[in-house]
TORVO-374946 format. One record per residue (C-alpha): x, y, z; chain; residue in three letters. Coordinates in steps of 0.5 Angstrom, whole numbers, plus 500, padded with zeros to 3 digits. Layout:
// residues N
+-----+-----+-----+----+-----+
:   x :   y :   z : ch :  aa :
+-----+-----+-----+----+-----+
:   X :   Y :   Z :  A : Ala :
...
+-----+-----+-----+----+-----+
END
This chain:
// residues 140
+-----+-----+-----+----+-----+
:   x :   y :   z : ch :  aa :
+-----+-----+-----+----+-----+
: 343 : 423 : 770 :  A : Unk :
: 343 : 421 : 777 :  A : Unk :
: 339 : 425 : 783 :  A : Unk :
: 346 : 426 : 786 :  A : Unk :
: 349 : 429 : 780 :  A : Unk :
: 342 : 433 : 780 :  A : Unk :
: 343 : 435 : 786 :  A : Unk :
: 349 : 438 : 785 :  A : Unk :
: 348 : 442 : 779 :  A : Unk :
: 343 : 445 : 783 :  A : Unk :
: 348 : 447 : 790 :  A : Unk :
: 351 : 451 : 785 :  A : Unk :
: 345 : 456 : 785 :  A : Unk :
: 344 : 455 : 793 :  A : Unk :
: 344 : 451 : 798 :  A : Unk :
: 336 : 451 : 799 :  A : Unk :
: 334 : 446 : 794 :  A : Unk :
: 327 : 450 : 793 :  A : Unk :
: 331 : 456 : 793 :  A : Unk :
: 336 : 453 : 787 :  A : Unk :
: 330 : 450 : 783 :  A : Unk :
: 327 : 457 : 783 :  A : Unk :
: 335 : 459 : 781 :  A : Unk :
: 336 : 455 : 776 :  A : Unk :
: 329 : 456 : 773 :  A : Unk :
: 331 : 464 : 773 :  A : Unk :
: 337 : 463 : 770 :  A : Unk :
: 335 : 458 : 764 :  A : Unk :
: 330 : 463 : 762 :  A : Unk :
: 335 : 469 : 762 :  A : Unk :
: 338 : 464 : 757 :  A : Unk :
: 334 : 464 : 752 :  A : Unk :
: 334 : 466 : 745 :  A : Unk :
: 342 : 466 : 747 :  A : Unk :
: 346 : 461 : 742 :  A : Unk :
: 351 : 457 : 746 :  A : Unk :
: 352 : 451 : 742 :  A : Unk :
: 359 : 453 : 739 :  A : Unk :
: 361 : 453 : 746 :  A : Unk :
: 358 : 447 : 748 :  A : Unk :
: 363 : 441 : 748 :  A : Unk :
: 362 : 433 : 747 :  A : Unk :
: 354 : 436 : 747 :  A : Unk :
: 353 : 436 : 754 :  A : Unk :
: 359 : 440 : 758 :  A : Unk :
: 358 : 448 : 758 :  A : Unk :
: 362 : 452 : 762 :  A : Unk :
: 369 : 455 : 764 :  A : Unk :
: 375 : 450 : 764 :  A : Unk :
: 375 : 450 : 771 :  A : Unk :
: 367 : 448 : 771 :  A : Unk :
: 369 : 442 : 766 :  A : Unk :
: 375 : 440 : 771 :  A : Unk :
: 370 : 438 : 776 :  A : Unk :
: 366 : 435 : 772 :  A : Unk :
: 370 : 431 : 769 :  A : Unk :
: 370 : 426 : 774 :  A : Unk :
: 362 : 425 : 774 :  A : Unk :
: 363 : 423 : 767 :  A : Unk :
: 367 : 418 : 767 :  A : Unk :
: 364 : 415 : 774 :  A : Unk :
: 366 : 407 : 775 :  A : Unk :
: 359 : 405 : 774 :  A : Unk :
: 357 : 408 : 767 :  A : Unk :
: 351 : 412 : 766 :  A : Unk :
: 347 : 408 : 760 :  A : Unk :
: 345 : 414 : 759 :  A : Unk :
: 352 : 419 : 757 :  A : Unk :
: 353 : 417 : 751 :  A : Unk :
: 361 : 415 : 750 :  A : Unk :
: 362 : 422 : 745 :  A : Unk :
: 359 : 425 : 752 :  A : Unk :
: 364 : 422 : 757 :  A : Unk :
: 369 : 424 : 753 :  A : Unk :
: 367 : 432 : 752 :  A : Unk :
: 373 : 434 : 756 :  A : Unk :
: 378 : 430 : 752 :  A : Unk :
: 384 : 433 : 748 :  A : Unk :
: 383 : 436 : 740 :  A : Unk :
: 386 : 431 : 735 :  A : Unk :
: 391 : 437 : 733 :  A : Unk :
: 393 : 437 : 740 :  A : Unk :
: 394 : 430 : 740 :  A : Unk :
: 398 : 430 : 735 :  A : Unk :
: 402 : 437 : 734 :  A : Unk :
: 408 : 435 : 737 :  A : Unk :
: 409 : 428 : 734 :  A : Unk :
: 410 : 430 : 726 :  A : Unk :
: 416 : 427 : 723 :  A : Unk :
: 417 : 421 : 729 :  A : Unk :
: 413 : 415 : 726 :  A : Unk :
: 415 : 411 : 733 :  A : Unk :
: 411 : 417 : 737 :  A : Unk :
: 405 : 418 : 732 :  A : Unk :
: 404 : 410 : 733 :  A : Unk :
: 404 : 412 : 741 :  A : Unk :
: 399 : 417 : 740 :  A : Unk :
: 395 : 413 : 736 :  A : Unk :
: 394 : 407 : 741 :  A : Unk :
: 394 : 413 : 746 :  A : Unk :
: 388 : 416 : 743 :  A : Unk :
: 384 : 410 : 741 :  A : Unk :
: 386 : 407 : 748 :  A : Unk :
: 385 : 413 : 753 :  A : Unk :
: 381 : 418 : 749 :  A : Unk :
: 376 : 414 : 746 :  A : Unk :
: 377 : 417 : 739 :  A : Unk :
: 374 : 411 : 734 :  A : Unk :
: 379 : 409 : 729 :  A : Unk :
: 374 : 413 : 723 :  A : Unk :
: 375 : 419 : 727 :  A : Unk :
: 384 : 417 : 726 :  A : Unk :
: 382 : 416 : 719 :  A : Unk :
: 380 : 422 : 717 :  A : Unk :
: 384 : 426 : 721 :  A : Unk :
: 391 : 422 : 720 :  A : Unk :
: 389 : 419 : 713 :  A : Unk :
: 391 : 412 : 714 :  A : Unk :
: 387 : 406 : 713 :  A : Unk :
: 383 : 403 : 719 :  A : Unk :
: 386 : 397 : 718 :  A : Unk :
: 393 : 400 : 719 :  A : Unk :
: 391 : 404 : 725 :  A : Unk :
: 388 : 397 : 728 :  A : Unk :
: 394 : 394 : 727 :  A : Unk :
: 398 : 400 : 730 :  A : Unk :
: 393 : 400 : 736 :  A : Unk :
: 395 : 393 : 737 :  A : Unk :
: 402 : 393 : 736 :  A : Unk :
: 403 : 398 : 741 :  A : Unk :
: 398 : 396 : 746 :  A : Unk :
: 402 : 388 : 746 :  A : Unk :
: 409 : 392 : 747 :  A : Unk :
: 406 : 396 : 753 :  A : Unk :
: 403 : 389 : 756 :  A : Unk :
: 410 : 386 : 755 :  A : Unk :
: 413 : 392 : 758 :  A : Unk :
: 409 : 392 : 765 :  A : Unk :
: 411 : 384 : 765 :  A : Unk :
: 417 : 386 : 767 :  A : Unk :
+-----+-----+-----+----+-----+
END
């Protein structure tokens, strides 16, 4: 984690860095024995929706932090249920959403295979085809 990110987290507790460290330690100590794992998103985010929105830009900064896994970088992403709930029965819409889900939301073909029941090679062809279509449209 970058020193700037650590300082930002500590600044949520106090503007004085020494006081912030003490307050943070107390905060962690008070939370011992509390099960939070069901509410943790992507292995690193725990907080309100507002907090997650504020942290998002730091997860996907211009310079990727090699210590933050891909799964953690996409901790804030929409669920597959949410992404595909409105496209049932519309094959073109589904294919567009498959492309978006892989390219923008970082889901793997394996995750999509499990959710949609399509073979990974079929999913790969869909992603490639939609990508070419979008690229051709953007050149016009």
